[in-house]
Each structure stands twice: as C-alpha cells, then as structure tokens.
PAVEX-504888 format. One record per residue (C-alpha): residue number from 1; x negated, y negated, z negated; residue in three letters. Coordinates in nm, 2 decimals. Last residue first. Layout:
! PAVEX-504888
+-----+--------+--------+--------+------+
: seq :     px :     py :     pz : type :
+-----+--------+--------+--------+------+
: NUM :      X :      Y :      Z :  ALA :
...
+-----+--------+--------+--------+------+
END
This chain:
! PAVEX-504888
+-----+--------+--------+--------+------+
: seq :     px :     py :     pz : type :
+-----+--------+--------+--------+------+
: 326 :  -3.29 :  -0.18 :  -0.31 :  UNK :
: 325 :  -3.33 :   0.10 :  -0.05 :  UNK :
: 324 :  -3.25 :   0.36 :  -0.31 :  UNK :
: 323 :  -2.94 :   0.16 :  -0.41 :  UNK :
: 322 :  -2.82 :   0.14 :  -0.05 :  UNK :
: 321 :  -2.87 :   0.52 :  -0.01 :  UNK :
: 320 :  -2.66 :   0.58 :  -0.32 :  UNK :
: 319 :  -2.38 :   0.35 :  -0.20 :  UNK :
: 318 :  -2.38 :   0.52 :   0.14 :  UNK :
: 317 :  -2.36 :   0.86 :  -0.02 :  UNK :
: 316 :  -2.06 :   0.75 :  -0.23 :  UNK :
: 315 :  -1.89 :   0.61 :   0.09 :  UNK :
: 314 :  -1.95 :   0.94 :   0.27 :  UNK :
: 313 :  -1.81 :   1.13 :  -0.02 :  UNK :
: 312 :  -1.50 :   0.91 :   0.00 :  UNK :
: 311 :  -1.45 :   0.96 :   0.37 :  UNK :
: 310 :  -1.49 :   1.34 :   0.33 :  UNK :
: 309 :  -1.23 :   1.33 :   0.06 :  UNK :
: 308 :  -1.30 :   1.22 :  -0.29 :  UNK :
: 307 :  -1.10 :   1.40 :  -0.56 :  UNK :
: 306 :  -0.76 :   1.35 :  -0.72 :  UNK :
: 305 :  -0.62 :   1.67 :  -0.57 :  UNK :
: 304 :  -0.87 :   1.91 :  -0.42 :  UNK :
: 303 :  -1.03 :   1.87 :  -0.07 :  UNK :
: 302 :  -0.93 :   1.93 :   0.29 :  UNK :
: 301 :  -0.73 :   1.63 :   0.39 :  UNK :
: 300 :  -0.38 :   1.50 :   0.32 :  UNK :
: 299 :  -0.40 :   1.61 :  -0.05 :  UNK :
: 298 :  -0.08 :   1.65 :  -0.25 :  UNK :
: 297 :  -0.15 :   1.49 :  -0.59 :  UNK :
: 296 :  -0.36 :   1.21 :  -0.45 :  UNK :
: 295 :  -0.68 :   1.22 :  -0.24 :  UNK :
: 294 :  -0.97 :   0.98 :  -0.29 :  UNK :
: 293 :  -1.13 :   0.77 :  -0.01 :  UNK :
: 292 :  -0.80 :   0.64 :   0.12 :  UNK :
: 291 :  -0.78 :   0.45 :   0.45 :  UNK :
: 290 :  -0.68 :   0.70 :   0.73 :  UNK :
: 289 :  -0.45 :   0.90 :   0.50 :  UNK :
: 288 :  -0.27 :   0.60 :   0.38 :  UNK :
: 287 :  -0.34 :   0.44 :   0.04 :  UNK :
: 286 :  -0.21 :   0.55 :  -0.30 :  UNK :
: 285 :  -0.52 :   0.76 :  -0.37 :  UNK :
: 284 :  -0.75 :   0.47 :  -0.38 :  UNK :
: 283 :  -0.92 :   0.31 :  -0.08 :  UNK :
: 282 :  -0.85 :  -0.06 :  -0.18 :  UNK :
: 281 :  -1.16 :  -0.06 :  -0.40 :  UNK :
: 280 :  -1.41 :   0.19 :  -0.26 :  UNK :
: 279 :  -1.72 :  -0.03 :  -0.24 :  UNK :
: 278 :  -1.65 :  -0.16 :  -0.60 :  UNK :
: 277 :  -1.62 :   0.18 :  -0.76 :  UNK :
: 276 :  -1.93 :   0.35 :  -0.61 :  UNK :
: 275 :  -2.16 :   0.15 :  -0.85 :  UNK :
: 274 :  -2.50 :   0.34 :  -0.85 :  UNK :
: 273 :  -2.68 :   0.33 :  -1.18 :  UNK :
: 272 :  -3.06 :   0.37 :  -1.17 :  UNK :
: 271 :  -3.28 :   0.48 :  -1.47 :  UNK :
: 270 :  -3.47 :   0.29 :  -1.73 :  UNK :
: 269 :  -3.30 :   0.49 :  -2.01 :  UNK :
: 268 :  -3.11 :   0.19 :  -2.14 :  UNK :
: 267 :  -3.01 :   0.10 :  -1.78 :  UNK :
: 266 :  -2.87 :   0.45 :  -1.72 :  UNK :
: 265 :  -2.68 :   0.44 :  -2.05 :  UNK :
: 264 :  -2.53 :   0.10 :  -1.98 :  UNK :
: 263 :  -2.42 :   0.21 :  -1.63 :  UNK :
: 262 :  -2.26 :   0.53 :  -1.75 :  UNK :
: 261 :  -2.07 :   0.33 :  -2.02 :  UNK :
: 260 :  -1.95 :   0.08 :  -1.77 :  UNK :
: 259 :  -1.83 :   0.36 :  -1.54 :  UNK :
: 258 :  -1.64 :   0.52 :  -1.82 :  UNK :
: 257 :  -1.48 :   0.18 :  -1.92 :  UNK :
: 256 :  -1.38 :   0.12 :  -1.56 :  UNK :
: 255 :  -1.22 :   0.46 :  -1.55 :  UNK :
: 254 :  -1.04 :   0.39 :  -1.88 :  UNK :
: 253 :  -0.91 :   0.05 :  -1.74 :  UNK :
: 252 :  -0.78 :   0.23 :  -1.43 :  UNK :
: 251 :  -0.60 :   0.48 :  -1.65 :  UNK :
: 250 :  -0.42 :   0.19 :  -1.82 :  UNK :
: 249 :  -0.32 :   0.02 :  -1.50 :  UNK :
: 248 :  -0.19 :   0.34 :  -1.35 :  UNK :
: 247 :  -0.01 :   0.39 :  -1.68 :  UNK :
: 246 :   0.19 :   0.07 :  -1.63 :  UNK :
: 245 :   0.26 :   0.15 :  -1.26 :  UNK :
: 244 :   0.40 :   0.49 :  -1.36 :  UNK :
: 243 :   0.23 :   0.81 :  -1.27 :  UNK :
: 242 :   0.41 :   1.05 :  -1.03 :  UNK :
: 241 :   0.17 :   1.04 :  -0.74 :  UNK :
: 240 :   0.40 :   1.07 :  -0.44 :  UNK :
: 239 :   0.68 :   0.98 :  -0.68 :  UNK :
: 238 :   0.55 :   0.71 :  -0.77 :  UNK :
: 237 :   0.30 :   0.52 :  -0.56 :  UNK :
: 236 :   0.15 :   0.27 :  -0.80 :  UNK :
: 235 :   0.14 :  -0.10 :  -0.88 :  UNK :
: 234 :  -0.18 :  -0.30 :  -0.88 :  UNK :
: 233 :  -0.55 :  -0.23 :  -0.83 :  UNK :
: 232 :  -0.47 :   0.11 :  -0.70 :  UNK :
: 231 :  -0.63 :   0.40 :  -0.89 :  UNK :
: 230 :  -0.91 :   0.63 :  -0.79 :  UNK :
: 229 :  -1.18 :   0.38 :  -0.73 :  UNK :
: 228 :  -1.51 :   0.57 :  -0.71 :  UNK :
: 227 :  -1.69 :   0.73 :  -1.01 :  UNK :
: 226 :  -2.04 :   0.63 :  -1.10 :  UNK :
: 225 :  -2.37 :   0.78 :  -0.97 :  UNK :
: 224 :  -2.65 :   0.81 :  -1.22 :  UNK :
: 223 :  -2.98 :   0.81 :  -1.02 :  UNK :
: 222 :  -3.29 :   0.95 :  -1.18 :  UNK :
: 221 :  -3.61 :   0.88 :  -0.98 :  UNK :
: 220 :  -3.82 :   1.19 :  -1.03 :  UNK :
: 219 :  -4.18 :   1.20 :  -1.16 :  UNK :
: 218 :  -4.10 :   1.33 :  -1.51 :  UNK :
: 217 :  -3.86 :   1.60 :  -1.39 :  UNK :
: 216 :  -3.82 :   1.83 :  -1.69 :  UNK :
: 215 :  -3.86 :   1.57 :  -1.97 :  UNK :
: 214 :  -3.67 :   1.30 :  -1.76 :  UNK :
: 213 :  -3.37 :   1.53 :  -1.71 :  UNK :
: 212 :  -3.36 :   1.60 :  -2.08 :  UNK :
: 211 :  -3.37 :   1.23 :  -2.16 :  UNK :
: 210 :  -3.09 :   1.17 :  -1.91 :  UNK :
: 209 :  -2.88 :   1.44 :  -2.08 :  UNK :
: 208 :  -2.94 :   1.30 :  -2.42 :  UNK :
: 207 :  -2.82 :   0.95 :  -2.31 :  UNK :
: 206 :  -2.51 :   1.12 :  -2.15 :  UNK :
: 205 :  -2.43 :   1.28 :  -2.49 :  UNK :
: 204 :  -2.49 :   0.95 :  -2.67 :  UNK :
: 203 :  -2.23 :   0.78 :  -2.44 :  UNK :
: 202 :  -1.96 :   1.06 :  -2.45 :  UNK :
: 201 :  -1.83 :   0.95 :  -2.80 :  UNK :
: 200 :  -1.75 :   0.60 :  -2.67 :  UNK :
: 199 :  -1.58 :   0.74 :  -2.36 :  UNK :
: 198 :  -1.38 :   0.98 :  -2.59 :  UNK :
: 197 :  -1.28 :   0.69 :  -2.81 :  UNK :
: 196 :  -1.14 :   0.50 :  -2.50 :  UNK :
: 195 :  -0.93 :   0.81 :  -2.42 :  UNK :
: 194 :  -0.80 :   0.83 :  -2.77 :  UNK :
: 193 :  -0.70 :   0.47 :  -2.81 :  UNK :
: 192 :  -0.65 :   0.45 :  -3.18 :  UNK :
: 191 :  -0.35 :   0.28 :  -3.34 :  UNK :
: 190 :  -0.15 :   0.59 :  -3.43 :  UNK :
: 189 :  -0.03 :   0.63 :  -3.08 :  UNK :
: 188 :  -0.28 :   0.51 :  -2.82 :  UNK :
: 187 :  -0.29 :   0.82 :  -2.60 :  UNK :
: 186 :   0.09 :   0.87 :  -2.60 :  UNK :
: 185 :   0.17 :   0.50 :  -2.56 :  UNK :
: 184 :  -0.07 :   0.48 :  -2.27 :  UNK :
: 183 :   0.11 :   0.78 :  -2.12 :  UNK :
: 182 :   0.45 :   0.63 :  -2.16 :  UNK :
: 181 :   0.36 :   0.31 :  -1.98 :  UNK :
: 180 :   0.68 :   0.15 :  -1.87 :  UNK :
: 179 :   0.90 :   0.13 :  -1.56 :  UNK :
: 178 :   0.97 :   0.51 :  -1.51 :  UNK :
: 177 :   1.00 :   0.58 :  -1.88 :  UNK :
: 176 :   1.05 :   0.95 :  -1.96 :  UNK :
: 175 :   0.99 :   1.06 :  -1.60 :  UNK :
: 174 :   0.63 :   0.94 :  -1.62 :  UNK :
: 173 :   0.55 :   1.17 :  -1.91 :  UNK :
: 172 :   0.48 :   1.47 :  -1.70 :  UNK :
: 171 :   0.26 :   1.28 :  -1.47 :  UNK :
: 170 :   0.06 :   1.12 :  -1.75 :  UNK :
: 169 :   0.01 :   1.45 :  -1.92 :  UNK :
: 168 :  -0.12 :   1.61 :  -1.60 :  UNK :
: 167 :  -0.35 :   1.32 :  -1.54 :  UNK :
: 166 :  -0.49 :   1.36 :  -1.89 :  UNK :
: 165 :  -0.52 :   1.74 :  -1.87 :  UNK :
: 164 :  -0.72 :   1.71 :  -1.55 :  UNK :
: 163 :  -0.97 :   1.45 :  -1.65 :  UNK :
: 162 :  -1.01 :   1.56 :  -2.01 :  UNK :
: 161 :  -1.28 :   1.30 :  -2.11 :  UNK :
: 160 :  -1.55 :   1.57 :  -2.09 :  UNK :
: 159 :  -1.43 :   1.64 :  -1.74 :  UNK :
: 158 :  -1.49 :   1.28 :  -1.63 :  UNK :
: 157 :  -1.84 :   1.25 :  -1.79 :  UNK :
: 156 :  -2.08 :   1.34 :  -1.51 :  UNK :
: 155 :  -2.21 :   1.22 :  -1.17 :  UNK :
: 154 :  -2.59 :   1.29 :  -1.14 :  UNK :
: 153 :  -2.85 :   1.24 :  -0.87 :  UNK :
: 152 :  -3.21 :   1.35 :  -0.93 :  UNK :
: 151 :  -3.48 :   1.24 :  -0.69 :  UNK :
: 150 :  -3.84 :   1.33 :  -0.64 :  UNK :
: 149 :  -3.87 :   1.67 :  -0.80 :  UNK :
: 148 :  -4.23 :   1.78 :  -0.86 :  UNK :
: 147 :  -4.19 :   1.86 :  -1.23 :  UNK :
: 146 :  -3.90 :   2.10 :  -1.17 :  UNK :
: 145 :  -3.52 :   2.08 :  -1.23 :  UNK :
: 144 :  -3.27 :   2.35 :  -1.14 :  UNK :
: 143 :  -3.28 :   2.49 :  -1.50 :  UNK :
: 142 :  -3.12 :   2.17 :  -1.62 :  UNK :
: 141 :  -2.80 :   2.29 :  -1.46 :  UNK :
: 140 :  -2.77 :   2.58 :  -1.70 :  UNK :
: 139 :  -2.69 :   2.88 :  -1.48 :  UNK :
: 138 :  -2.36 :   2.89 :  -1.30 :  UNK :
: 137 :  -2.16 :   3.20 :  -1.36 :  UNK :
: 136 :  -1.95 :   3.38 :  -1.10 :  UNK :
: 135 :  -1.61 :   3.33 :  -0.94 :  UNK :
: 134 :  -1.36 :   3.16 :  -1.16 :  UNK :
: 133 :  -1.64 :   2.98 :  -1.33 :  UNK :
: 132 :  -1.85 :   3.05 :  -1.64 :  UNK :
: 131 :  -2.09 :   2.77 :  -1.71 :  UNK :
: 130 :  -2.44 :   2.84 :  -1.86 :  UNK :
: 129 :  -2.58 :   2.59 :  -2.10 :  UNK :
: 128 :  -2.77 :   2.25 :  -2.09 :  UNK :
: 127 :  -2.59 :   2.08 :  -1.81 :  UNK :
: 126 :  -2.28 :   2.28 :  -1.88 :  UNK :
: 125 :  -2.25 :   2.13 :  -2.23 :  UNK :
: 124 :  -2.24 :   1.79 :  -2.07 :  UNK :
: 123 :  -1.94 :   1.87 :  -1.87 :  UNK :
: 122 :  -1.88 :   2.07 :  -1.55 :  UNK :
: 121 :  -1.54 :   2.13 :  -1.41 :  UNK :
: 120 :  -1.66 :   2.18 :  -1.06 :  UNK :
: 119 :  -2.03 :   2.26 :  -1.05 :  UNK :
: 118 :  -2.35 :   2.07 :  -0.96 :  UNK :
: 117 :  -2.67 :   2.28 :  -0.92 :  UNK :
: 116 :  -2.76 :   2.16 :  -0.57 :  UNK :
: 115 :  -3.13 :   2.18 :  -0.48 :  UNK :
: 114 :  -3.16 :   1.97 :  -0.17 :  UNK :
: 113 :  -3.45 :   1.96 :   0.08 :  UNK :
: 112 :  -3.57 :   1.64 :   0.25 :  UNK :
: 111 :  -3.49 :   1.43 :   0.55 :  UNK :
: 110 :  -3.40 :   1.13 :   0.33 :  UNK :
: 109 :  -3.08 :   1.09 :   0.52 :  UNK :
: 108 :  -3.01 :   1.46 :   0.50 :  UNK :
: 107 :  -3.08 :   1.46 :   0.13 :  UNK :
: 106 :  -2.83 :   1.17 :   0.09 :  UNK :
: 105 :  -2.56 :   1.35 :   0.29 :  UNK :
: 104 :  -2.60 :   1.67 :   0.09 :  UNK :
: 103 :  -2.59 :   1.48 :  -0.24 :  UNK :
: 102 :  -2.27 :   1.30 :  -0.12 :  UNK :
: 101 :  -2.07 :   1.63 :  -0.07 :  UNK :
: 100 :  -2.01 :   1.73 :   0.29 :  UNK :
:  99 :  -2.19 :   2.07 :   0.26 :  UNK :
:  98 :  -1.95 :   2.15 :  -0.02 :  UNK :
:  97 :  -1.99 :   2.31 :  -0.36 :  UNK :
:  96 :  -1.69 :   2.49 :  -0.51 :  UNK :
:  95 :  -1.87 :   2.59 :  -0.83 :  UNK :
:  94 :  -1.67 :   2.92 :  -0.82 :  UNK :
:  93 :  -1.88 :   3.03 :  -0.52 :  UNK :
:  92 :  -2.18 :   3.08 :  -0.75 :  UNK :
:  91 :  -2.38 :   3.05 :  -0.55 :  UNK :
:  90 :  -2.37 :   2.86 :  -0.23 :  UNK :
:  89 :  -2.36 :   3.04 :   0.11 :  UNK :
:  88 :  -1.98 :   2.99 :   0.15 :  UNK :
:  87 :  -2.01 :   2.62 :   0.13 :  UNK :
:  86 :  -1.65 :   2.51 :   0.08 :  UNK :
:  85 :  -1.51 :   2.24 :   0.29 :  UNK :
:  84 :  -1.48 :   1.98 :   0.13 :  UNK :
:  83 :  -1.40 :   2.25 :  -0.12 :  UNK :
:  82 :  -1.48 :   2.05 :  -0.43 :  UNK :
:  81 :  -1.77 :   1.82 :  -0.34 :  UNK :
:  80 :  -2.03 :   1.93 :  -0.59 :  UNK :
:  79 :  -2.11 :   1.58 :  -0.71 :  UNK :
:  78 :  -1.75 :   1.48 :  -0.77 :  UNK :
:  77 :  -1.69 :   1.83 :  -0.90 :  UNK :
:  76 :  -1.93 :   1.78 :  -1.19 :  UNK :
:  75 :  -2.29 :   1.71 :  -1.25 :  UNK :
:  74 :  -2.64 :   1.78 :  -1.11 :  UNK :
:  73 :  -2.79 :   1.73 :  -0.77 :  UNK :
:  72 :  -3.17 :   1.78 :  -0.72 :  UNK :
:  71 :  -3.35 :   1.61 :  -0.43 :  UNK :
:  70 :  -3.68 :   1.77 :  -0.32 :  UNK :
:  69 :  -4.01 :   1.59 :  -0.27 :  UNK :
:  68 :  -4.16 :   1.27 :  -0.12 :  UNK :
:  67 :  -4.13 :   0.98 :  -0.36 :  UNK :
:  66 :  -3.81 :   0.77 :  -0.34 :  UNK :
:  65 :  -3.77 :   0.40 :  -0.29 :  UNK :
:  64 :  -3.61 :   0.43 :   0.06 :  UNK :
:  63 :  -3.78 :   0.19 :   0.29 :  UNK :
:  62 :  -4.02 :   0.46 :   0.39 :  UNK :
:  61 :  -3.74 :   0.61 :   0.60 :  UNK :
:  60 :  -3.70 :   0.99 :   0.61 :  UNK :
:  59 :  -3.55 :   1.09 :   0.95 :  UNK :
:  58 :  -3.19 :   1.00 :   1.02 :  UNK :
:  57 :  -2.92 :   1.26 :   0.97 :  UNK :
:  56 :  -2.73 :   1.05 :   0.72 :  UNK :
:  55 :  -2.72 :   0.75 :   0.95 :  UNK :
:  54 :  -2.59 :   0.51 :   0.69 :  UNK :
:  53 :  -2.30 :   0.74 :   0.62 :  UNK :
:  52 :  -2.08 :   0.77 :   0.93 :  UNK :
:  51 :  -1.71 :   0.86 :   0.89 :  UNK :
:  50 :  -1.67 :   1.19 :   1.07 :  UNK :
:  49 :  -1.46 :   1.35 :   0.80 :  UNK :
:  48 :  -1.21 :   1.07 :   0.84 :  UNK :
:  47 :  -1.12 :   1.23 :   1.17 :  UNK :
:  46 :  -0.91 :   1.48 :   0.99 :  UNK :
:  45 :  -1.02 :   1.83 :   0.86 :  UNK :
:  44 :  -0.74 :   2.06 :   0.96 :  UNK :
:  43 :  -0.47 :   2.08 :   0.70 :  UNK :
:  42 :  -0.49 :   2.26 :   0.36 :  UNK :
:  41 :  -0.19 :   2.14 :   0.16 :  UNK :
:  40 :   0.06 :   2.18 :   0.43 :  UNK :
:  39 :   0.43 :   2.12 :   0.37 :  UNK :
:  38 :   0.40 :   1.75 :   0.30 :  UNK :
:  37 :   0.65 :   1.63 :   0.05 :  UNK :
:  36 :   0.98 :   1.50 :   0.18 :  UNK :
:  35 :   1.20 :   1.77 :   0.04 :  UNK :
:  34 :   1.01 :   1.78 :  -0.28 :  UNK :
:  33 :   1.08 :   1.41 :  -0.35 :  UNK :
:  32 :   1.32 :   1.44 :  -0.65 :  UNK :
:  31 :   1.16 :   1.77 :  -0.76 :  UNK :
:  30 :   0.83 :   1.60 :  -0.80 :  UNK :
:  29 :   0.51 :   1.77 :  -0.69 :  UNK :
:  28 :   0.51 :   2.15 :  -0.71 :  UNK :
:  27 :   0.22 :   2.39 :  -0.71 :  UNK :
:  26 :  -0.02 :   2.10 :  -0.68 :  UNK :
:  25 :  -0.30 :   2.33 :  -0.57 :  UNK :
:  24 :  -0.21 :   2.67 :  -0.72 :  UNK :
:  23 :  -0.37 :   2.87 :  -0.46 :  UNK :
:  22 :  -0.67 :   2.83 :  -0.23 :  UNK :
:  21 :  -0.77 :   3.14 :  -0.03 :  UNK :
:  20 :  -1.12 :   3.18 :   0.12 :  UNK :
:  19 :  -1.23 :   3.46 :   0.34 :  UNK :
:  18 :  -1.61 :   3.47 :   0.37 :  UNK :
:  17 :  -1.65 :   3.85 :   0.35 :  UNK :
:  16 :  -1.35 :   3.99 :   0.17 :  UNK :
:  15 :  -1.13 :   3.80 :  -0.07 :  UNK :
:  14 :  -1.22 :   3.49 :  -0.26 :  UNK :
:  13 :  -0.98 :   3.31 :  -0.49 :  UNK :
:  12 :  -0.98 :   2.95 :  -0.59 :  UNK :
:  11 :  -0.75 :   2.82 :  -0.86 :  UNK :
:  10 :  -0.60 :   2.48 :  -0.89 :  UNK :
:   9 :  -0.47 :   2.33 :  -1.21 :  UNK :
:   8 :  -0.09 :   2.34 :  -1.16 :  UNK :
:   7 :   0.16 :   2.07 :  -1.11 :  UNK :
:   6 :   0.51 :   2.02 :  -1.25 :  UNK :
:   5 :   0.70 :   1.71 :  -1.28 :  UNK :
:   4 :   1.08 :   1.73 :  -1.34 :  UNK :
:   3 :   1.08 :   1.71 :  -1.71 :  UNK :
:   2 :   0.86 :   1.98 :  -1.87 :  UNK :
:   1 :   0.88 :   2.32 :  -1.70 :  UNK :
+-----+--------+--------+--------+------+
END
C-alpha cells in the first residue's frame, strides 16, 4: 500500500447463467474519508438513466446525413459503455458492452441495426488484432466492418495513453503534496512531458486506423467521437477523488490535447469529429449525482469509475446526432 490511497483496477466475474459480480471497483478510496464513503458501489440505476437523447427511439429522419445501412461501433470502454448495465447477450462478455452506450442510442435514433465491436481497455492494437479480455477474446475490431456500412463511430486513444495507470499514479501521489501538482512533476521530470508525448505518438496511429476503416467501409461516414469533460474547470474534490487541484488542471490539459489530436486527425482524413467535451463542461466527476456525466472514484450510479454514466452516454449520443444533422 503506497501512502493512504489505494484503488484497484476493476475486474468482472461471471457465474452461472446471467449472474454478474463486480469486484475490485475502487477497493478502498482514501483512509481519511473511508468512514464517509458510500457503502454501495452498485446502486439502483438512478433517474439520470432516463435522460432523453434527441428522441433516441424516433424513426429514421432524413435530416441525418447518413446513408441507409448498419452502424458499426469501434473503440474503447467509452464506446462500449462499461457495465451501464451489462449487455448479457453481447460476446465476449469481457468487453463490458452496454445497451445504454452512445452507439446504441444513436442506432435507435437512426432506426437501424448496430454492430458493436467496441471493448473495454481497447487501444489501437486491438482495432487490428484480437484482444484477450477477462471473459473471452474479442476479434480484431476491423473485422466488424463491411463495404455496405453506413456509419462508423469511434472513440479511441485514452487507453493507449495509460488512462488507468495515470489516474492511479496521480491519486497515490496526491498525499505527497496536497496543495501542489506532484503528478505533473512526475510526468514532466527530466524536461519532457511524458503524457503530452504519448498524445503526439498516438496521432499517426489514429490516422492509420481511420485509413483502415475507410478501406473496409468505403461508403461509411466515419465519426470520431471525442472524450467528455472528466475534470472540473477549476479546483478539485479531494478526497472524494484524491487528485490535487494542480494535477486536475494538468490532466485536464492532457485531455484537451488528446481531443485536439483526434479532431485534427479526423479533419485530415476527411472524417467527422464530434466534440463531446464542450457540451459536458460542468458535468465532471466532481459534481453531484444529479449533475455529473462522468463518475468519480466511487460511482454513484451503475458504471465503472471515471466513465460516463447513463446521463453522460446520453449527452455523447446527442452530440453525435447533432453532428449527423449538421
């Protein structure tokens, strides 16, 4: 145990027919605030799950700039939905796909079928190669594409930057300098910003992925969906999320850099970038349960830590639908 902050990368176990057990989600938060931490990590889905998404069940509207045909979802956990709740019919179960993820909502709005190949923890290598999960192996995501596909949605890049390990490091280091930016010092030691360098290195890999998608689905509209606002615009919420205010600002700058890279790559490829960051400002993980679009270290709704809840996925879907109308 390092310092007083301990949290564990989540694991999903499946027992029996349809039984789902979630273990290891935020195993412990901060010892100083343990007594006041919520006792339940998997509460009933709150009213936020009912947030409307531009009439997601409405019939196909010709105003949407998409040809008739299936929608294909590629990418990481932000595309898959991460247990929001879990789709027990999806395979492999280890990808943690959800019927409330934004691609599902978009496909319903377009009144068309969805092929969902997204998987939690996926990076660029899992778009082109098989991904072994805790429960089953996901085929290369590119295999889901076909020449007749009408729309491809993709959120990708966060896991290649070390999403989980970075947050873990920042939380552990927070106790060493509560009023400074110890995580930023860690990642910029030696004069090079390691996280910024990872974003730069990711750019040509995303470009290659977009080219591969275009080759397999030449008629499809390719939509790169950016990441929503995780971090508050100022301050923080230590110890509920044990990251110092200084490091919150640093991590926010890295997320903005990542989204800018995705936008530039999409534009260079002639594809569409959807900004989900701006619409979710003020709905970060430090906000109250009825306001936030992204959960914090201890979720207050049924999703994984630091991932969009039902409200957040609805906001992402609305942004995609607005872009398709544009």
